[in-house]
C-alpha positions as a Markdown table, in Angstrom:
| # | Residue | x | y | z |
|---|---|---|---|---|
| 1 | Met | -0.2 | 0.0 | -0.1 |
| 2 | Gly | 1.3 | 3.1 | -0.8 |
| 3 | Ile | 0.0 | 6.7 | -1.0 |
| 4 | Thr | 0.4 | 9.7 | -3.6 |
| 5 | Phe | 1.3 | 13.4 | -2.4 |
| 6 | Glu | 0.9 | 15.9 | -5.1 |
| 7 | Arg | 3.2 | 19.1 | -4.7 |
| 8 | Lys | 3.6 | 21.9 | -6.9 |
| 9 | Ile | 7.2 | 23.0 | -7.6 |
| 10 | Asn | 8.0 | 26.8 | -6.6 |
| 11 | Tyr | 10.5 | 29.1 | -8.5 |
| 12 | Tyr | 12.6 | 29.3 | -5.7 |
| 13 | Glu | 13.5 | 25.8 | -6.0 |
| 14 | Thr | 14.8 | 26.2 | -9.3 |
| 15 | Asp | 18.5 | 26.6 | -10.7 |
| 16 | Arg | 19.9 | 28.6 | -13.2 |
| 17 | Met | 18.9 | 26.4 | -15.8 |
| 18 | Gly | 15.1 | 26.6 | -14.8 |
| 19 | Val | 14.8 | 23.1 | -13.4 |
| 20 | Val | 14.2 | 21.9 | -10.0 |
| 21 | His | 17.9 | 21.9 | -8.2 |
| 22 | His | 18.3 | 17.8 | -7.6 |
| 23 | Ser | 19.0 | 18.4 | -3.8 |
| 24 | Asn | 15.4 | 19.7 | -3.2 |
| 25 | Tyr | 14.0 | 16.5 | -4.0 |
| 26 | Ile | 15.0 | 14.6 | -0.5 |
| 27 | Arg | 12.9 | 17.4 | 0.7 |
| 28 | Phe | 10.5 | 16.6 | -1.2 |
| 29 | Leu | 10.6 | 12.9 | -0.1 |
| 30 | Glu | 10.3 | 13.8 | 3.4 |
| 31 | Glu | 7.5 | 15.9 | 2.6 |
| 32 | Ala | 5.7 | 12.6 | 0.9 |
| 33 | Arg | 6.6 | 10.5 | 4.0 |
| 34 | Cys | 5.2 | 13.1 | 6.3 |
| 35 | Phe | 2.0 | 13.3 | 4.4 |
| 36 | Trp | 1.8 | 9.6 | 4.3 |
| 37 | Leu | 2.4 | 8.8 | 7.7 |
| 38 | Glu | -0.7 | 11.4 | 8.4 |
| 39 | Glu | -2.7 | 9.4 | 6.2 |
| 40 | Val | -2.4 | 5.9 | 7.9 |
| 41 | Gly | -2.5 | 7.2 | 11.3 |
| 42 | Met | 0.7 | 7.5 | 12.5 |
| 43 | Pro | 1.8 | 11.4 | 12.2 |
| 44 | Phe | 5.6 | 12.0 | 13.6 |
| 45 | Ala | 3.6 | 13.9 | 16.5 |
| 46 | Leu | 1.9 | 10.4 | 17.7 |
| 47 | Leu | 4.9 | 8.6 | 17.3 |
| 48 | Glu | 6.9 | 11.1 | 19.1 |
| 49 | Glu | 4.6 | 10.8 | 22.2 |
| 50 | Asn | 5.1 | 7.3 | 22.2 |
| 51 | Gly | 8.8 | 8.0 | 22.4 |
| 52 | Ile | 9.3 | 6.8 | 18.8 |
| 53 | Thr | 11.7 | 8.5 | 16.3 |
| 54 | Ile | 12.5 | 7.3 | 12.8 |
| 55 | Pro | 16.0 | 8.9 | 11.6 |
| 56 | Val | 17.2 | 8.8 | 8.2 |
| 57 | Leu | 20.2 | 6.6 | 7.6 |
| 58 | Gly | 20.5 | 6.7 | 3.7 |
| 59 | Val | 19.0 | 8.3 | 0.9 |
| 60 | Asn | 19.4 | 7.0 | -2.8 |
| 61 | Cys | 17.7 | 9.1 | -5.6 |
| 62 | Thr | 18.2 | 8.1 | -9.6 |
| 63 | Tyr | 17.3 | 11.3 | -11.6 |
| 64 | Lys | 15.1 | 10.3 | -14.6 |
| 65 | His | 13.7 | 13.9 | -16.0 |
| 66 | His | 13.5 | 17.3 | -15.0 |
| 67 | Val | 10.7 | 19.3 | -14.1 |
| 68 | Thr | 10.4 | 23.3 | -13.4 |
| 69 | Phe | 8.6 | 26.2 | -12.1 |
| 70 | Glu | 4.7 | 25.6 | -11.7 |
| 71 | Asp | 5.1 | 21.7 | -13.0 |
| 72 | Ile | 3.2 | 19.5 | -10.2 |
| 73 | Ile | 4.7 | 16.4 | -9.6 |
| 74 | Gln | 3.1 | 13.2 | -7.8 |
| 75 | Ile | 5.4 | 11.4 | -5.0 |
| 76 | His | 4.0 | 7.8 | -4.6 |
| 77 | Ala | 5.8 | 6.6 | -1.2 |
| 78 | Phe | 5.5 | 2.6 | -0.3 |
| 79 | Val | 7.3 | 0.4 | 2.1 |
| 80 | Lys | 10.0 | -1.9 | 0.2 |
| 81 | Glu | 11.3 | -3.3 | 3.4 |
| 82 | Tyr | 10.1 | -3.8 | 6.9 |
| 83 | Thr | 11.6 | -5.6 | 9.4 |
| 84 | Gly | 10.8 | -3.7 | 13.2 |
| 85 | Val | 14.2 | -2.3 | 13.6 |
| 86 | Arg | 14.7 | -1.0 | 10.0 |
| 87 | Met | 12.6 | 0.4 | 7.3 |
| 88 | Thr | 13.3 | 1.3 | 3.2 |
| 89 | Ile | 10.3 | 3.1 | 1.7 |
| 90 | Gly | 10.6 | 3.5 | -1.9 |
| 91 | Tyr | 9.3 | 6.4 | -4.2 |
| 92 | Glu | 8.3 | 7.1 | -7.8 |
| 93 | Val | 8.2 | 10.7 | -8.5 |
| 94 | Thr | 5.9 | 11.1 | -12.0 |
| 95 | Gln | 5.2 | 14.8 | -13.3 |
| 96 | Lys | 1.3 | 15.3 | -13.4 |
| 97 | Gly | -0.4 | 15.7 | -16.9 |
| 98 | Thr | 2.8 | 13.7 | -18.8 |
| 99 | Asp | 3.1 | 11.0 | -16.4 |
| 100 | Gln | 6.7 | 11.1 | -16.8 |
| 101 | Leu | 9.1 | 9.6 | -14.8 |
| 102 | Val | 10.8 | 12.1 | -12.8 |
| 103 | Leu | 13.0 | 10.3 | -10.3 |
| 104 | Leu | 13.1 | 6.7 | -8.5 |
| 105 | Gly | 14.1 | 6.8 | -4.3 |
| 106 | Glu | 14.4 | 5.0 | -1.5 |
| 107 | Thr | 15.3 | 6.3 | 2.2 |
| 108 | Lys | 16.5 | 3.9 | 4.9 |
| 109 | His | 15.5 | 4.2 | 8.3 |
| 110 | Cys | 15.8 | 3.0 | 11.9 |
| 111 | Phe | 13.3 | 3.4 | 14.8 |
| 112 | Thr | 15.1 | 4.4 | 17.9 |
| 113 | Asn | 13.6 | 5.7 | 21.6 |
| 114 | Lys | 14.1 | 9.3 | 22.4 |
| 115 | Asn | 17.6 | 9.1 | 23.1 |
| 116 | Leu | 18.3 | 7.8 | 19.9 |
| 117 | Arg | 18.9 | 4.1 | 20.8 |
| 118 | Pro | 17.7 | 1.3 | 18.5 |
| 119 | Ile | 14.3 | -0.3 | 19.3 |
| 120 | Asn | 12.5 | -3.2 | 18.0 |
| 121 | Leu | 9.3 | -1.6 | 16.8 |
| 122 | Lys | 7.4 | -5.0 | 17.1 |
| 123 | Lys | 8.2 | -5.4 | 20.7 |
| 124 | Val | 7.9 | -1.4 | 21.8 |
| 125 | Ala | 4.4 | -0.9 | 19.4 |
| 126 | Pro | 2.9 | -3.8 | 18.3 |
| 127 | Glu | 0.1 | -1.5 | 16.9 |
| 128 | Phe | 2.7 | 0.6 | 15.1 |
| 129 | Ser | 4.5 | -2.3 | 13.8 |
| 130 | Lys | 1.3 | -4.3 | 12.7 |
| 131 | Lys | 0.7 | -1.0 | 10.3 |
| 132 | Phe | 4.0 | -0.9 | 8.6 |
| 133 | Glu | 3.6 | -4.7 | 8.2 |
| 134 | Lys | 0.3 | -4.5 | 6.8 |
| 135 | Met | 1.8 | -2.0 | 3.8 |
| 136 | Leu | 4.9 | -4.1 | 3.4 |
| 137 | Glu | 2.4 | -6.8 | 2.4 |
| 138 | Glu | 0.2 | -4.3 | 0.0 |
């Protein structure tokens, strides 16, 4: 199961060539991830209230096509891997209207407590873990 998040490209996100600067895509992926967690009933605020953080361990992006000011992108986010301790989220970014593939990416995460000590979500918060497991299966 995944979600699709839409956003319009702002002028300040473009570079001198008039295309979105590559570094902005990492922000876009985070926006999609926050939206996704809200949509499935696990917003970051709720996770943090329960003493859970999800730091990023790594980001991988393959840029396929550029987009420019006022283009609308659609970011499809989905769980690729989930162990209870670590999770990988996949992303497919397309340009709305043309369905042109813009980017393929993934972010790798772990689950930690407030002191940034690794935790196993299956043991610490089984209700959250079950949601991630279900999303992996879909």
